[in-house]
C-alpha positions as a Markdown table, in Angstrom:
| # | Residue | x | y | z |
|---|---|---|---|---|
| 1 | Met | 0.0 | 0.0 | 0.0 |
| 2 | Ala | 1.4 | 3.5 | 0.9 |
| 3 | Lys | 0.9 | 4.7 | -2.6 |
| 4 | Leu | 0.6 | 8.3 | -1.5 |
| 5 | Gln | 4.0 | 8.1 | 0.2 |
| 6 | Asp | 5.5 | 6.6 | -2.9 |
| 7 | Met | 4.2 | 9.6 | -4.9 |
| 8 | Phe | 5.6 | 12.1 | -2.4 |
| 9 | Thr | 9.0 | 10.3 | -2.4 |
| 10 | Gln | 9.2 | 9.9 | -6.2 |
| 11 | Ala | 8.5 | 13.6 | -6.8 |
| 12 | Arg | 11.7 | 14.6 | -4.9 |
| 13 | Arg | 13.7 | 11.7 | -6.4 |
| 14 | Gly | 12.8 | 12.0 | -10.1 |
| 15 | Gln | 13.5 | 9.3 | -12.5 |
| 16 | Ser | 15.6 | 8.7 | -15.6 |
| 17 | Gly | 14.1 | 8.1 | -19.0 |
| 18 | Gly | 14.6 | 5.1 | -21.2 |
| 19 | Gly | 12.9 | 1.7 | -21.4 |
| 20 | Ile | 11.9 | -0.6 | -18.6 |
| 21 | Gly | 13.3 | -4.1 | -19.3 |
| 22 | Phe | 14.2 | -5.5 | -22.7 |
| 23 | Leu | 10.8 | -5.0 | -24.3 |
| 24 | Gly | 9.3 | -2.6 | -21.7 |
| 25 | Lys | 7.6 | 0.7 | -22.3 |
| 26 | Ser | 9.7 | 3.8 | -22.7 |
| 27 | Arg | 9.7 | 5.9 | -19.5 |
| 28 | Thr | 9.6 | 9.7 | -19.6 |
| 29 | Glu | 12.4 | 11.4 | -17.7 |
| 30 | Ser | 11.3 | 13.3 | -14.6 |
| 31 | Arg | 13.4 | 15.9 | -12.9 |
| 32 | Pro | 13.2 | 16.0 | -9.0 |
| 33 | His | 10.8 | 18.7 | -7.8 |
| 34 | Ala | 10.0 | 20.1 | -4.3 |
| 35 | Ala | 6.5 | 18.6 | -4.1 |
| 36 | Ala | 4.2 | 16.3 | -6.0 |
| 37 | Leu | 1.9 | 18.1 | -8.4 |
| 38 | Val | -1.7 | 16.8 | -8.5 |
| 39 | Val | -4.3 | 18.2 | -10.9 |
| 40 | Glu | -7.9 | 18.2 | -9.7 |
| 41 | Phe | -10.7 | 17.9 | -12.2 |
| 42 | Pro | -14.2 | 19.3 | -11.2 |
| 43 | Glu | -15.6 | 17.5 | -14.3 |
| 44 | Val | -14.6 | 14.4 | -16.2 |
| 45 | Thr | -13.6 | 15.3 | -19.7 |
| 46 | Ala | -12.2 | 12.7 | -22.1 |
| 47 | Gly | -8.5 | 13.1 | -22.6 |
| 48 | Ser | -8.0 | 15.9 | -20.0 |
| 49 | Ala | -6.3 | 13.7 | -17.4 |
| 50 | Glu | -3.8 | 12.2 | -19.9 |
| 51 | Ala | -3.0 | 15.7 | -21.2 |
| 52 | Ala | -2.3 | 16.9 | -17.6 |
| 53 | Leu | 0.1 | 14.0 | -17.1 |
| 54 | Lys | 2.0 | 14.7 | -20.3 |
| 55 | Ala | 2.3 | 18.3 | -19.2 |
| 56 | Gly | 4.0 | 17.2 | -15.9 |
| 57 | Ala | 1.4 | 16.2 | -13.3 |
| 58 | Asp | 2.3 | 13.5 | -10.9 |
| 59 | Gly | -1.2 | 12.6 | -9.8 |
| 60 | Leu | -4.9 | 13.1 | -10.6 |
| 61 | Leu | -7.8 | 14.0 | -8.4 |
| 62 | Phe | -11.4 | 13.9 | -9.4 |
| 63 | Thr | -14.5 | 15.3 | -7.6 |
| 64 | Trp | -17.7 | 13.4 | -6.8 |
| 65 | Asn | -20.9 | 14.6 | -5.1 |
| 66 | Gly | -21.6 | 11.1 | -3.8 |
| 67 | Arg | -24.8 | 10.8 | -5.8 |
| 68 | Asp | -24.0 | 10.4 | -9.5 |
| 69 | Ser | -23.1 | 6.7 | -9.6 |
| 70 | Ala | -22.7 | 7.0 | -13.4 |
| 71 | Leu | -19.6 | 9.2 | -12.8 |
| 72 | Leu | -17.7 | 6.2 | -11.5 |
| 73 | Asp | -18.1 | 4.4 | -14.8 |
| 74 | Arg | -16.9 | 7.5 | -16.7 |
| 75 | Leu | -14.0 | 7.8 | -14.3 |
| 76 | Lys | -12.9 | 4.3 | -15.0 |
| 77 | Ser | -12.7 | 5.0 | -18.7 |
| 78 | Glu | -10.7 | 8.2 | -18.1 |
| 79 | Ile | -8.3 | 6.6 | -15.6 |
| 80 | Asp | -7.7 | 3.7 | -17.9 |
| 81 | Ser | -6.8 | 6.1 | -20.7 |
| 82 | Ala | -4.5 | 8.1 | -18.4 |
| 83 | Arg | -2.7 | 4.9 | -17.2 |
| 84 | Ala | -2.0 | 4.0 | -20.8 |
| 85 | Ser | 0.2 | 7.1 | -20.7 |
| 86 | Asn | 1.6 | 6.6 | -17.2 |
| 87 | Glu | 0.8 | 3.2 | -15.6 |
| 88 | Asp | 2.0 | 4.4 | -12.2 |
| 89 | Val | -0.1 | 7.5 | -11.9 |
| 90 | Leu | -2.0 | 7.8 | -8.6 |
| 91 | Cys | -5.7 | 8.7 | -8.9 |
| 92 | Gly | -7.8 | 10.1 | -6.1 |
| 93 | Leu | -11.5 | 11.1 | -5.5 |
| 94 | His | -12.5 | 14.2 | -3.6 |
| 95 | Ile | -15.9 | 13.2 | -2.1 |
| 96 | Ser | -18.1 | 16.2 | -1.2 |
| 97 | Gly | -21.5 | 14.5 | -0.4 |
| 98 | Gly | -23.4 | 11.3 | 0.3 |
| 99 | Leu | -20.9 | 10.4 | 3.0 |
| 100 | Asp | -23.6 | 8.9 | 5.2 |
| 101 | Lys | -24.2 | 6.3 | 2.5 |
| 102 | Leu | -20.6 | 5.2 | 2.0 |
| 103 | Asp | -19.9 | 1.7 | 3.2 |
| 104 | His | -17.6 | -1.2 | 2.5 |
| 105 | Ala | -19.4 | -2.0 | -0.8 |
| 106 | Ser | -19.4 | 1.5 | -2.1 |
| 107 | Leu | -15.8 | 2.0 | -1.3 |
| 108 | Gly | -15.1 | -1.2 | -3.2 |
| 109 | Lys | -16.9 | 0.2 | -6.2 |
| 110 | Ile | -14.8 | 3.4 | -6.0 |
| 111 | Lys | -11.6 | 1.3 | -5.9 |
| 112 | Glu | -12.8 | -0.7 | -8.9 |
| 113 | Ser | -13.1 | 2.6 | -10.9 |
| 114 | Gly | -9.3 | 3.0 | -10.5 |
| 115 | Ile | -9.3 | 5.2 | -7.5 |
| 116 | Gln | -6.4 | 4.7 | -5.0 |
| 117 | Tyr | -7.2 | 7.3 | -2.4 |
| 118 | Ile | -10.2 | 9.3 | -1.3 |
| 119 | Val | -10.3 | 12.8 | 0.2 |
| 120 | Leu | -12.9 | 13.1 | 3.1 |
| 121 | Pro | -14.2 | 16.4 | 4.7 |
| 122 | Phe | -13.6 | 17.0 | 8.4 |
| 123 | Asp | -17.2 | 16.3 | 9.2 |
| 124 | Ala | -17.3 | 12.9 | 7.5 |
| 125 | Pro | -18.5 | 9.9 | 9.6 |
| 126 | Ala | -15.6 | 8.7 | 11.7 |
| 127 | His | -16.4 | 5.0 | 11.0 |
| 128 | Leu | -15.1 | 5.5 | 7.4 |
| 129 | Leu | -11.6 | 5.6 | 8.8 |
| 130 | Ala | -12.1 | 2.1 | 10.1 |
| 131 | Val | -13.8 | 0.6 | 7.0 |
| 132 | Ala | -11.2 | -1.8 | 5.5 |
| 133 | Ala | -10.7 | -1.1 | 1.8 |
| 134 | Lys | -7.6 | -2.7 | 0.5 |
| 135 | Asp | -5.4 | -0.3 | -1.6 |
| 136 | Leu | -7.7 | 2.7 | -0.9 |
| 137 | Glu | -6.0 | 5.3 | 1.3 |
| 138 | Lys | -7.8 | 8.1 | 3.1 |
| 139 | Val | -7.0 | 11.8 | 3.2 |
| 140 | Val | -8.7 | 14.0 | 5.7 |
| 141 | Thr | -9.4 | 17.7 | 5.0 |
| 142 | Val | -8.2 | 19.9 | 7.9 |
| 143 | Pro | -9.8 | 23.4 | 7.9 |
| 144 | Ala | -7.9 | 26.4 | 9.1 |
| 145 | Arg | -9.2 | 28.0 | 12.3 |
| 146 | Thr | -7.8 | 30.8 | 14.4 |
| 147 | Glu | -8.7 | 29.5 | 17.9 |
| 148 | Glu | -5.7 | 29.5 | 20.2 |
| 149 | Met | -6.1 | 25.9 | 21.2 |
| 150 | Tyr | -6.9 | 24.6 | 17.7 |
| 151 | Pro | -3.4 | 23.2 | 17.0 |
| 152 | Leu | -3.6 | 21.2 | 20.3 |
| 153 | Phe | -7.0 | 19.9 | 19.2 |
| 154 | Ile | -5.7 | 19.0 | 15.8 |
| 155 | Arg | -2.8 | 17.1 | 17.3 |
| 156 | Asn | -5.3 | 14.4 | 18.3 |
| 157 | Leu | -5.7 | 13.5 | 14.6 |
| 158 | Ala | -2.4 | 11.5 | 15.0 |
| 159 | Ser | -4.2 | 9.2 | 17.4 |
| 160 | Leu | -6.7 | 8.1 | 14.7 |
| 161 | Asp | -5.8 | 5.1 | 12.5 |
| 162 | Gly | -6.6 | 5.0 | 8.8 |
| 163 | Ile | -5.3 | 8.4 | 7.8 |
| 164 | Ala | -2.6 | 8.5 | 5.2 |
| 165 | Ala | -2.4 | 12.3 | 4.7 |
| 166 | Thr | -4.2 | 15.5 | 5.2 |
| 167 | Leu | -5.5 | 18.3 | 2.9 |
| 168 | Leu | -4.9 | 21.6 | 4.6 |
| 169 | Asp | -8.0 | 23.6 | 3.6 |
| 170 | Phe | -6.5 | 27.1 | 3.9 |
| 171 | Gln | -8.7 | 29.6 | 1.9 |
| 172 | Phe | -6.1 | 32.0 | 0.6 |
| 173 | Thr | -7.8 | 35.4 | -0.2 |
| 174 | Arg | -4.5 | 36.9 | -1.2 |
| 175 | Pro | -1.5 | 35.7 | -3.3 |
| 176 | Leu | 0.7 | 33.3 | -1.4 |
| 177 | Ala | 3.6 | 35.7 | -1.7 |
| 178 | Ala | 1.6 | 38.2 | 0.4 |
| 179 | Met | 1.7 | 35.9 | 3.5 |
| 180 | Thr | 3.4 | 37.4 | 6.5 |
| 181 | Ile | 5.8 | 35.6 | 8.8 |
| 182 | Glu | 3.0 | 35.6 | 11.4 |
| 183 | Glu | 0.6 | 34.0 | 9.0 |
| 184 | Val | 3.1 | 31.4 | 8.1 |
| 185 | Leu | 3.7 | 30.6 | 11.8 |
| 186 | Ser | 0.0 | 30.2 | 12.3 |
| 187 | Tyr | -0.1 | 27.8 | 9.4 |
| 188 | His | 2.9 | 25.9 | 10.6 |
| 189 | Ala | 1.3 | 25.4 | 14.0 |
| 190 | Ile | -1.6 | 23.5 | 12.4 |
| 191 | Arg | 0.6 | 21.9 | 9.7 |
| 192 | Glu | 3.0 | 20.4 | 12.3 |
| 193 | Ala | 0.2 | 19.4 | 14.7 |
| 194 | Thr | -1.4 | 17.1 | 12.1 |
| 195 | Arg | 1.8 | 14.9 | 11.9 |
| 196 | His | 0.8 | 13.6 | 8.5 |
| 197 | Pro | 2.1 | 14.3 | 5.0 |
| 198 | Ala | 0.1 | 17.3 | 3.6 |
| 199 | Phe | -1.5 | 18.5 | 0.4 |
| 200 | Ile | -2.4 | 22.1 | -0.1 |
| 201 | Ala | -4.4 | 23.7 | -3.0 |
| 202 | Val | -2.6 | 26.5 | -4.9 |
| 203 | Pro | -4.0 | 29.2 | -7.1 |
| 204 | Gln | -4.0 | 28.7 | -10.9 |
| 205 | Asp | -1.9 | 31.8 | -11.5 |
| 206 | Ile | 0.9 | 30.9 | -9.1 |
| 207 | Gly | 4.1 | 32.8 | -9.7 |
| 208 | Glu | 7.7 | 32.6 | -8.6 |
| 209 | Ala | 7.3 | 34.6 | -5.4 |
| 210 | Asp | 4.3 | 32.4 | -4.5 |
| 211 | Ala | 6.4 | 29.3 | -5.1 |
| 212 | Tyr | 9.0 | 30.6 | -2.6 |
| 213 | Thr | 6.3 | 30.8 | 0.0 |
| 214 | Leu | 5.4 | 27.2 | -0.8 |
| 215 | Arg | 9.0 | 26.3 | 0.1 |
| 216 | Val | 8.5 | 28.0 | 3.5 |
| 217 | Leu | 5.2 | 26.3 | 4.1 |
| 218 | Gly | 6.7 | 22.9 | 3.5 |
| 219 | Val | 4.1 | 20.5 | 2.0 |
| 220 | Gln | 4.4 | 17.1 | 0.3 |
| 221 | Ala | 2.0 | 17.8 | -2.6 |
| 222 | Val | 0.2 | 20.8 | -4.2 |
| 223 | Ile | -3.2 | 20.6 | -5.9 |
| 224 | Leu | -3.9 | 22.6 | -9.0 |
| 225 | Arg | -7.5 | 22.9 | -10.0 |
| 226 | Ala | -7.9 | 22.3 | -13.8 |
| 227 | Ser | -9.3 | 25.1 | -15.9 |
| 228 | Ser | -12.3 | 24.7 | -18.2 |
| 229 | Ala | -9.9 | 25.0 | -21.2 |
| 230 | Glu | -7.6 | 22.1 | -21.6 |
| 231 | Glu | -4.7 | 24.0 | -23.2 |
| 232 | Glu | -4.8 | 26.5 | -20.3 |
| 233 | Thr | -4.5 | 23.7 | -17.8 |
| 234 | Arg | -1.5 | 22.3 | -19.7 |
| 235 | Gln | 0.2 | 25.6 | -19.6 |
| 236 | Gln | -0.5 | 26.0 | -15.9 |
| 237 | Val | 0.8 | 22.5 | -15.1 |
| 238 | Arg | 4.0 | 23.2 | -17.1 |
| 239 | Ser | 4.6 | 26.5 | -15.3 |
| 240 | Leu | 4.0 | 25.1 | -11.8 |
| 241 | Arg | 6.1 | 22.0 | -12.5 |
| 242 | Lys | 9.0 | 24.2 | -13.7 |
| 243 | Leu | 8.7 | 26.3 | -10.5 |
| 244 | Leu | 8.7 | 23.2 | -8.3 |
| 245 | Glu | 11.8 | 21.9 | -10.1 |
| 246 | Gln | 13.5 | 25.2 | -9.5 |
| 247 | Leu | 12.7 | 25.1 | -5.8 |
| 248 | Tyr | 14.1 | 21.7 | -5.4 |
| 249 | Gln | 17.3 | 22.6 | -7.3 |
| 250 | Glu | 17.9 | 25.7 | -5.1 |
| 251 | Glu | 17.1 | 23.7 | -2.0 |
| 252 | Lys | 19.6 | 21.0 | -3.0 |
| 253 | Glu | 22.3 | 23.6 | -3.8 |
| 254 | Asn | 21.8 | 25.2 | -0.4 |
| 255 | Glu | 22.1 | 21.8 | 1.3 |
| 256 | Asp | 25.3 | 21.0 | -0.6 |
| 257 | Ala | 26.8 | 24.4 | 0.3 |
| 258 | Ser | 25.9 | 23.9 | 4.0 |
| 259 | Ala | 27.4 | 20.4 | 4.0 |
| 260 | Ser | 30.6 | 21.7 | 2.3 |
| 261 | Ser | 30.9 | 24.5 | 4.8 |
| 262 | Leu | 30.6 | 22.0 | 7.7 |
| 263 | Arg | 33.3 | 19.8 | 6.3 |
| 264 | Arg | 35.7 | 22.7 | 6.0 |
| 265 | Ser | 35.1 | 23.8 | 9.6 |
């Protein structure tokens, strides 16, 4: 299992190109980047997922209201198509409704659609964390709150089994680059209290200064919401991927310089 952790690790490791085995598929070269890049699709449109992967996405996330069962069939077709391009891609489902009707059987149907992790809201029924669903990991959305004791309260999340990661639901009303040190510290108090790998949603128009703030925030994956226009989504994915690669490279150079300085001293 632990597919999410594999995605987080692989993003920072990268991979070389070339074939896999004597007759294996060719593998696209992937440069290391600071965080995994996941594209979220509010609607299922044929070919969009594959296009996002070719542009540089590491993972896919689809949304479901919990009622439209036909969507799961459409999802399977889209995910199968995407995996023809990248057989290792990790696919998730952001569930926004119908949570009281989710059970072992419905989670099994979700998994059969090709989904490997689900994102649950903070007010989802707690029993879902205990429902055994092989190869289906669970991500819990953690809202941002300003109460002084909130980080201590959130720390209890670590005592619950069945959580593979968190989605930090911080509603940014300003560019990331406008965050103050105080705001970053408030974020970190919640981020560190969860004690789980973290996703965070980023704006579609993220720029270089925003990316440096991402580095300060320290997350394992970023979620970019797909635009209604496929070409626009591809451009946004390429741009964000380039920024994440740049962040990793600068981080690595700083680490190497620090290590070299320590050896000389």
